[in-house]
All heavy atoms as an XYZ file, in Angstrom:
648
protein
N     120.961     87.209    105.661
C     121.499     86.691    104.430
C     122.010     87.857    103.575
O     121.377     88.891    103.508
C     120.427     85.945    103.633
C     119.798     84.754    104.312
S     120.892     83.395    104.537
C     120.874     82.608    102.973
N     123.144     87.622    102.942
C     123.670     88.570    101.964
C     123.147     88.167    100.599
O     123.036     86.992    100.282
C     125.192     88.555    101.941
C     125.825     89.172    103.135
C     126.537     88.531    104.107
C     125.840     90.554    103.490
N     126.986     89.423    105.037
C     126.572     90.678    104.685
C     125.307     91.693    102.921
C     126.784     91.901    105.317
C     125.512     92.915    103.556
C     126.241     93.002    104.733
N     122.841     89.147     99.767
C     122.387     88.899     98.403
C     123.475     89.409     97.469
O     123.848     90.571     97.522
C     121.051     89.615     98.117
C     120.600     89.366     96.694
C     119.993     89.176     99.107
N     124.005     88.530     96.629
C     125.064     88.897     95.684
C     124.564     88.754     94.259
O     123.738     87.886     93.964
C     126.277     87.971     95.857
C     126.943     88.125     97.210
O     127.018     89.256     97.702
O     127.382     87.095     97.749
N     125.066     89.609     93.371
C     124.834     89.480     91.941
C     126.018     90.043     91.195
O     126.870     90.693     91.773
C     123.515     90.128     91.502
C     123.402     91.583     91.781
C     123.833     92.619     91.005
C     122.811     92.199     92.925
N     123.548     93.828     91.580
C     122.914     93.600     92.780
C     122.189     91.712     94.073
C     122.443     94.491     93.713
C     121.720     92.624     94.996
C     121.839     93.985     94.813
N     126.098     89.778     89.902
C     127.251     90.160     89.096
C     127.386     91.683     89.000
O     126.384     92.402     89.002
C     127.140     89.589     87.684
C     127.300     88.097     87.634
C     127.241     87.620     86.194
C     127.408     86.114     86.142
N     127.348     85.622     84.776
N     128.632     92.144     88.878
C     128.877     93.565     88.660
C     128.260     93.993     87.337
O     128.293     93.259     86.355
C     130.382     93.855     88.630
C     131.018     93.741     90.006
O     130.291     93.890     91.002
O     132.234     93.508     90.073
N     127.693     95.183     87.304
C     127.073     95.707     86.094
C     125.618     95.304     85.942
O     124.936     95.784     85.044
N     125.136     94.433     86.811
C     123.733     94.007     86.756
C     122.946     94.748     87.834
O     123.510     95.365     88.737
C     123.630     92.504     86.965
N     121.643     94.703     87.723
C     120.773     95.292     88.743
C     119.591     94.352     88.976
O     119.271     93.523     88.127
C     120.299     96.690     88.326
C     119.529     96.705     87.051
N     120.147     96.777     85.817
C     118.197     96.635     86.798
C     119.231     96.771     84.859
N     118.050     96.681     85.439
N     118.963     94.489     90.143
C     117.819     93.642     90.466
C     116.619     94.032     89.630
O     116.371     95.218     89.384
C     117.462     93.775     91.949
C     118.446     93.184     92.943
C     117.995     93.512     94.358
C     118.570     91.697     92.758
N     115.852     93.027     89.198
C     114.612     93.278     88.465
C     113.521     93.650     89.449
O     113.524     93.222     90.603
C     114.184     92.034     87.690
O     115.115     91.734     86.693
N     112.572     94.431     88.992
C     111.399     94.766     89.799
C     110.432     93.587     89.824
O     110.308     92.851     88.851
C     110.680     95.988     89.224
C     111.485     97.248     89.258
C     111.472     97.820     90.626
N     112.256     99.044     90.685
C     112.347     99.779     91.753
N     111.736     99.418     92.852
N     113.065    100.864     91.759
N     109.735     93.427     90.935
C     108.756     92.355     91.065
C     107.521     92.671     90.219
O     107.062     93.817     90.201
C     108.354     92.199     92.527
O     107.293     91.289     92.656
N     107.001     91.663     89.549
C     105.779     91.848     88.765
C     104.540     91.701     89.634
O     103.453     92.109     89.234
C     105.746     90.836     87.625
N     104.680     91.121     90.830
C     103.513     90.863     91.668
C     103.361     91.848     92.827
O     102.253     92.090     93.266
C     103.573     89.439     92.241
O     104.793     89.269     92.943
C     103.476     88.406     91.131
N     104.463     92.396     93.324
C     104.399     93.343     94.446
C     105.025     94.659     94.044
O     106.228     94.724     93.767
C     105.120     92.790     95.668
C     104.348     91.791     96.455
C     105.038     91.558     97.777
C     104.092     90.865     98.722
N     104.669     90.739    100.036
N     104.248     95.708     94.022
C     104.735     97.027     93.638
C     105.789     97.498     94.639
O     105.609     97.400     95.852
C     103.573     98.027     93.566
C     102.600     97.607     92.472
C     104.078     99.443     93.318
C     101.340     98.420     92.417
N     106.907     97.995     94.121
C     107.985     98.492     94.966
C     108.951     97.434     95.460
O     109.924     97.751     96.115
N     108.691     96.168     95.144
C     109.563     95.071     95.572
C     110.460     94.638     94.418
O     110.289     95.060     93.283
C     108.727     93.879     96.040
O     107.970     94.243     97.169
N     111.421     93.792     94.750
C     112.349     93.278     93.755
C     112.184     91.774     93.626
O     111.733     91.104     94.542
C     113.791     93.606     94.145
C     114.070     95.071     94.148
C     113.971     95.809     95.320
C     114.420     95.725     92.979
C     114.220     97.166     95.318
C     114.681     97.078     92.964
C     114.573     97.804     94.140
N     112.577     91.224     92.478
C     112.545     89.783     92.265
C     113.962     89.233     92.411
O     114.926     89.993     92.449
C     111.992     89.472     90.865
O     112.988     89.662     89.900
N     114.123     87.899     92.468
C     115.470     87.328     92.565
C     116.206     87.322     91.231
O     117.324     86.854     91.147
C     115.212     85.907     93.060
C     113.840     85.587     92.603
C     113.090     86.887     92.634
N     115.597     87.871     90.206
C     116.245     87.939     88.897
C     117.048     89.224     88.776
O     116.706     90.247     89.356
C     115.202     87.886     87.779
C     114.387     86.596     87.703
C     113.316     86.728     86.639
C     115.287     85.415     87.428
N     118.117     89.157     87.996
C     118.915     90.342     87.711
C     118.873     90.612     86.218
O     118.572     89.728     85.417
C     120.378     90.148     88.143
O     120.943     89.060     87.413
C     120.482     89.882     89.634
N     119.170     91.837     85.872
C     119.255     92.217     84.461
C     120.621     92.842     84.230
O     121.066     93.673     85.011
C     118.180     93.211     84.092
C     116.800     92.658     84.248
C     116.012     92.895     83.005
N     114.688     92.299     83.149
C     114.180     91.481     82.269
N     114.852     91.156     81.205
N     112.992     90.983     82.431
N     121.279     92.431     83.161
C     122.554     93.006     82.801
C     122.333     94.467     82.401
O     121.361     94.792     81.725
C     123.179     92.215     81.649
C     124.580     92.679     81.374
O     124.731     93.625     80.577
O     125.516     92.116     81.970
N     123.241     95.350     82.810
C     123.077     96.767     82.543
C     123.168     97.154     81.084
O     122.577     98.144     80.666
N     123.878     96.384     80.267
C     124.050     96.755     78.856
C     123.199     95.910     77.914
O     122.595     96.427     76.993
C     125.534     96.630     78.446
O     126.000     95.323     78.732
C     126.381     97.634     79.191
N     123.127     94.604     78.152
C     122.399     93.722     77.230
C     120.990     93.380     77.717
O     120.199     92.837     76.970
C     123.159     92.398     77.039
O     123.238     91.726     78.301
C     124.544     92.638     76.478
N     120.675     93.681     78.962
C     119.377     93.391     79.576
C     119.122     91.882     79.697
O     117.990     91.452     79.862
C     118.241     94.077     78.815
C     117.133     94.505     79.748
O     117.360     94.740     80.936
N     115.934     94.615     79.224
N     120.173     91.046     79.603
C     120.032     89.605     79.774
C     119.694     89.277     81.223
O     120.133     89.959     82.142
C     121.321     88.880     79.379
C     121.556     88.896     77.892
O     120.630     89.090     77.113
N     122.797     88.701     77.499
N     118.936     88.201     81.405
C     118.526     87.786     82.742
C     119.621     86.990     83.439
O     120.373     86.254     82.808
C     117.261     86.931     82.683
C     115.959     87.666     82.429
C     114.830     86.670     82.274
C     115.656     88.630     83.543
N     119.688     87.139     84.743
C     120.563     86.350     85.597
C     119.813     86.108     86.904
O     118.609     86.323     86.980
N     120.508     85.682     87.930
C     119.854     85.479     89.220
C     120.812     85.838     90.341
O     122.022     85.929     90.154
C     119.357     84.036     89.372
C     120.454     83.024     89.309
N     121.173     82.654     90.394
C     120.948     82.331     88.259
C     122.081     81.766     90.032
N     121.974     81.554     88.737
N     120.239     86.048     91.524
C     121.043     86.380     92.698
C     121.493     85.098     93.373
O     120.941     84.027     93.131
C     120.246     87.244     93.703
C     119.785     88.529     93.063
C     119.087     86.487     94.296
N     122.496     85.217     94.220
C     122.888     84.119     95.095
C     122.792     84.613     96.527
O     123.068     85.781     96.813
C     124.322     83.630     94.810
O     125.203     84.737     94.877
C     124.415     83.004     93.443
N     122.375     83.728     97.400
C     122.229     84.057     98.822
C     123.340     83.372     99.596
O     123.685     82.229     99.318
C     120.882     83.581     99.347
C     119.647     84.128     98.635
C     118.401     83.468     99.184
C     119.564     85.622     98.787
N     123.871     84.087    100.589
C     124.868     83.465    101.466
C     124.650     83.982    102.887
O     124.250     85.132    103.087
C     126.285     83.734    100.984
C     126.687     85.161    100.952
C     128.110     85.308    100.380
N     128.414     86.705    100.187
C     128.976     87.495    101.102
N     129.315     87.007    102.278
N     129.207     88.757    100.836
N     124.892     83.141    103.873
C     124.675     83.554    105.261
C     125.709     84.595    105.698
O     126.813     84.667    105.155
C     124.840     82.257    106.063
C     125.627     81.356    105.188
C     125.350     81.759    103.774
N     125.323     85.399    106.662
C     126.237     86.374    107.245
C     127.080     85.644    108.276
O     126.544     85.049    109.211
C     125.461     87.522    107.919
C     124.631     88.265    106.882
C     126.406     88.463    108.641
C     123.718     89.308    107.463
N     128.388     85.665    108.095
C     129.230     84.990    109.091
C     129.474     85.926    110.279
O     129.131     87.093    110.266
C     130.532     84.468    108.481
C     131.443     85.566    107.972
O     131.186     86.736    108.253
O     132.422     85.238    107.290
N     130.061     85.408    111.305
C     130.262     86.139    112.558
C     131.026     87.443    112.349
O     130.683     88.460    112.919
C     131.004     85.244    113.550
C     131.465     85.938    114.797
C     130.631     85.576    115.993
N     131.192     86.103    117.213
C     130.931     87.314    117.679
N     130.166     88.127    117.018
N     131.449     87.722    118.826
N     132.082     87.437    111.542
C     132.889     88.642    111.347
C     132.085     89.766    110.711
O     132.213     90.916    111.084
C     134.115     88.334    110.487
C     135.073     87.387    111.185
O     135.052     87.354    112.435
O     135.818     86.667    110.494
N     131.241     89.440    109.746
C     130.426     90.461    109.100
C     129.379     91.016    110.055
O     129.056     92.188    110.017
C     129.770     89.897    107.848
C     130.766     89.611    106.744
C     130.156     88.864    105.589
O     129.231     88.054    105.804
O     130.617     89.090    104.479
N     128.855     90.174    110.936
C     127.867     90.620    111.911
C     128.507     91.590    112.901
O     127.905     92.588    113.281
C     127.259     89.412    112.624
C     125.933     89.734    113.259
O     125.285     90.706    112.911
N     125.532     88.896    114.190
N     129.732     91.305    113.329
C     130.448     92.198    114.241
C     130.701     93.540    113.569
O     130.541     94.600    114.173
C     131.775     91.551    114.711
C     132.655     92.543    115.429
C     131.488     90.354    115.598
N     131.066     93.506    112.307
C     131.302     94.743    111.565
C     130.022     95.568    111.486
O     130.040     96.784    111.683
C     131.816     94.431    110.160
C     132.055     95.636    109.263
C     133.117     96.553    109.869
C     132.473     95.188    107.883
N     128.898     94.926    111.235
C     127.620     95.645    111.161
C     127.282     96.292    112.502
O     126.839     97.429    112.561
C     126.514     94.699    110.723
C     125.187     95.429    110.513
C     124.153     94.553    109.921
N     123.910     93.413    110.787
C     123.118     92.407    110.491
N     122.517     92.385    109.337
N     122.938     91.419    111.335
N     127.501     95.566    113.604
C     127.241     96.122    114.928
C     128.138     97.329    115.199
O     127.699     98.328    115.770
C     127.455     95.053    115.991
C     126.402     93.964    115.983
C     126.745     92.816    116.906
O     127.759     92.902    117.635
O     125.996     91.827    116.899
N     129.387     97.265    114.768
C     130.308     98.379    114.939
C     129.831     99.604    114.164
O     129.851    100.730    114.670
C     131.716     97.988    114.488
C     132.756     99.110    114.519
C     133.007     99.560    115.945
C     134.032     98.661    113.846
N     129.379     99.398    112.934
C     128.879    100.508    112.120
C     127.672    101.159    112.787
O     127.554    102.389    112.815
C     128.534    100.019    110.691
C     127.774    101.074    109.918
C     129.802     99.630    109.964
N     126.778    100.364    113.351
C     125.611    100.910    114.039
C     126.045    101.728    115.255
O     125.541    102.834    115.482
C     124.637     99.783    114.448
C     123.567    100.293    115.389
C     124.013     99.161    113.219
N     126.988    101.216    116.044
C     127.463    101.948    117.212
C     128.103    103.274    116.818
O     127.882    104.294    117.465
C     128.463    101.096    117.997
C     127.821     99.958    118.752
C     128.843     99.132    119.518
O     129.919     99.660    119.851
O     128.563     97.953    119.776
N     128.891    103.271    115.763
C     129.535    104.506    115.301
C     128.471    105.494    114.818
O     128.547    106.695    115.107
C     130.569    104.204    114.197
C     131.042    105.471    113.518
C     131.748    103.447    114.790
N     127.472    105.020    114.103
C     126.413    105.899    113.607
C     125.653    106.546    114.762
O     125.336    107.738    114.717
C     125.463    105.120    112.707
N     125.363    105.788    115.806
C     124.668    106.334    116.971
C     125.538    107.376    117.673
O     125.058    108.446    118.062
C     124.266    105.201    117.948
C     123.798    105.757    119.275
C     123.192    104.334    117.318
N     126.826    107.103    117.811
C     127.732    108.057    118.459
C     127.833    109.348    117.657
O     127.820    110.449    118.230
C     129.115    107.434    118.630
N     127.900    109.251    116.344
C     127.969    110.444    115.499
C     126.671    111.238    115.604
O     126.701    112.470    115.721
C     128.278    110.063    114.033
C     128.072    111.239    113.100
C     129.696    109.534    113.924
N     125.541    110.562    115.587
C     124.250    111.243    115.699
C     124.140    111.964    117.039
O     123.664    113.105    117.113
C     123.108    110.253    115.535
N     124.599    111.334    118.107
C     124.564    111.972    119.421
C     125.475    113.191    119.463
O     125.104    114.243    120.007
C     124.963    110.968    120.501
N     126.656    113.100    118.888
C     127.588    114.221    118.880
C     127.030    115.393    118.081
O     127.131    116.555    118.505
C     128.938    113.782    118.308
N     126.420    115.117    116.945
C     125.833    116.185    116.127
C     124.680    116.843    116.864
O     124.537    118.068    116.856
C     125.376    115.620    114.759
C     124.519    116.616    114.002
C     126.576    115.214    113.933
N     123.856    116.050    117.531
C     122.733    116.593    118.296
C     123.228    117.481    119.427
O     122.706    118.585    119.638
C     121.866    115.458    118.861
O     121.411    114.651    117.769
C     120.686    115.995    119.626
N     124.228    117.018    120.163
C     124.767    117.826    121.258
C     125.374    119.128    120.749
O     125.191    120.183    121.349
C     125.805    117.027    122.044
C     125.239    115.907    122.911
C     126.372    115.092    123.519
C     124.354    116.472    124.004
N     126.077    119.066    119.640
C     126.678    120.267    119.062
C     125.594    121.261    118.650
O     125.725    122.467    118.872
C     127.543    119.889    117.861
C     128.267    121.024    117.232
C     129.352    121.537    118.145
C     130.199    122.568    117.431
N     131.235    123.130    118.261
N     124.505    120.765    118.074
C     123.399    121.644    117.680
C     122.736    122.266    118.899
O     122.351    123.433    118.873
C     122.377    120.865    116.866
N     122.616    121.506    119.984
C     121.976    122.034    121.200
C     122.824    123.109    121.854
O     122.295    124.058    122.419
C     121.697    120.891    122.182
C     120.618    119.948    121.695
S     120.360    118.568    122.806
C     119.675    119.400    124.223
N     124.142    122.991    121.781
C     125.033    123.980    122.369
C     124.883    125.315    121.647
O     124.977    126.373    122.248
C     126.499    123.480    122.317
C     127.475    124.579    122.644
C     126.675    122.315    123.277
N     124.585    125.277    120.360
C     124.485    126.503    119.573
C     123.135    127.196    119.737
O     122.979    128.326    119.308
C     124.716    126.184    118.101
C     126.082    125.557    117.872
C     126.332    125.307    116.448
N     127.230    126.359    116.003
C     127.480    126.662    114.766
N     126.879    126.005    113.814
N     128.322    127.612    114.450
N     122.137    126.529    120.327
C     120.837    127.155    120.513
C     120.922    128.233    121.591
O     121.591    128.064    122.605
C     119.792    126.115    120.928
C     119.433    125.070    119.877
C     118.494    124.038    120.490
C     118.780    125.728    118.683
N     120.203    129.351    121.400
C     120.218    130.387    122.438
C     119.462    129.921    123.680
O     118.485    129.184    123.587
C     119.520    131.567    121.775
C     118.674    130.963    120.709
C     119.402    129.721    120.260
N     119.912    130.365    124.842
C     119.273    129.978    126.102
C     118.086    130.887    126.350
O     118.197    132.114    126.316
C     120.268    130.060    127.256
C     119.607    129.783    128.590
C     119.191    128.509    128.915
C     119.393    130.814    129.499
C     118.580    128.252    130.106
C     118.787    130.570    130.704
C     118.371    129.287    131.010
O     117.753    129.037    132.200
N     116.943    130.303    126.624
C     115.742    131.056    126.969
C     115.179    130.462    128.249
O     114.668    129.349    128.230
C     114.711    130.976    125.857
C     115.158    131.651    124.600
C     114.035    131.688    123.598
N     114.529    132.326    122.397
C     114.115    132.040    121.195
N     113.197    131.129    121.027
N     114.612    132.670    120.160
N     115.253    131.187    129.344
C     114.743    130.634    130.603
C     113.218    130.522    130.578
O     112.536    131.338    129.978
C     115.205    131.644    131.647
C     115.410    132.903    130.900
C     115.790    132.516    129.496
N     112.722    129.525    131.268
C     111.286    129.338    131.393
C     110.673    128.669    130.193
O     111.310    128.472    129.167
N     109.414    128.339    130.308
C     108.721    127.704    129.204
C     108.561    128.667    128.020
O     108.566    129.884    128.195
C     107.353    127.329    129.781
C     107.345    127.767    131.182
C     108.603    128.449    131.499
N     108.409    128.163    126.818
C     108.347    129.030    125.648
C     107.120    129.944    125.603
O     107.128    130.949    124.937
C     108.337    128.046    124.476
C     107.947    126.742    125.040
C     108.347    126.756    126.488
N     106.054    129.603    126.342
C     104.865    130.447    126.299
C     104.950    131.633    127.274
O     104.104    132.499    127.256
C     103.608    129.618    126.573
C     103.639    128.906    127.902
C     103.263    129.400    129.096
C     104.088    127.575    128.135
N     103.455    128.485    130.072
C     103.951    127.341    129.523
C     104.577    126.569    127.336
C     104.308    126.138    130.097
C     104.919    125.391    127.934
C     104.786    125.173    129.275
N     105.983    131.665    128.126
C     106.183    132.786    129.052
C     107.206    133.733    128.428
O     108.318    133.355    128.136
C     106.680    132.298    130.424
C     106.958    133.475    131.338
C     105.668    131.345    131.025
N     106.804    134.979    128.224
C     107.720    135.963    127.630
C     108.272    136.875    128.720
O     107.536    137.335    129.585
C     106.978    136.788    126.596
C     106.515    135.928    125.461
C     106.212    136.756    124.270
N     106.021    135.838    123.149
C     105.037    135.926    122.287
N     104.197    136.902    122.370
N     104.957    135.047    121.321
N     109.562    137.154    128.669
C     110.119    138.080    129.664
C     109.569    139.482    129.471
O     109.280    139.906    128.368
C     111.633    138.031    129.378
C     111.783    137.358    128.063
C     110.529    136.649    127.748
N     109.423    140.208    130.582
C     108.866    141.573    130.499
C     109.910    142.605    130.798
O     110.829    142.475    131.467
C     107.715    141.703    131.479
C     106.593    140.762    131.091
C     105.431    140.892    132.062
O     105.471    141.659    133.010
N     104.397    140.143    131.823
């Protein structure tokens, strides 16, 4: 589910669960109360989310490989020192 609220508002903190949010919103300037609206994720948005995850994994793999290439080569296990 997507959670929407008006621009300029923010989610209120939950009074019962520390670190959680309530379905109420507060206006950023007047502090007036409002509420969120819920809407289902349609197929197109789900595909977009999957694409973002795939791109993030590919970028993470590329960065890891690049970092490994820059590491100096040391033969043998780290506890064996060359003489």
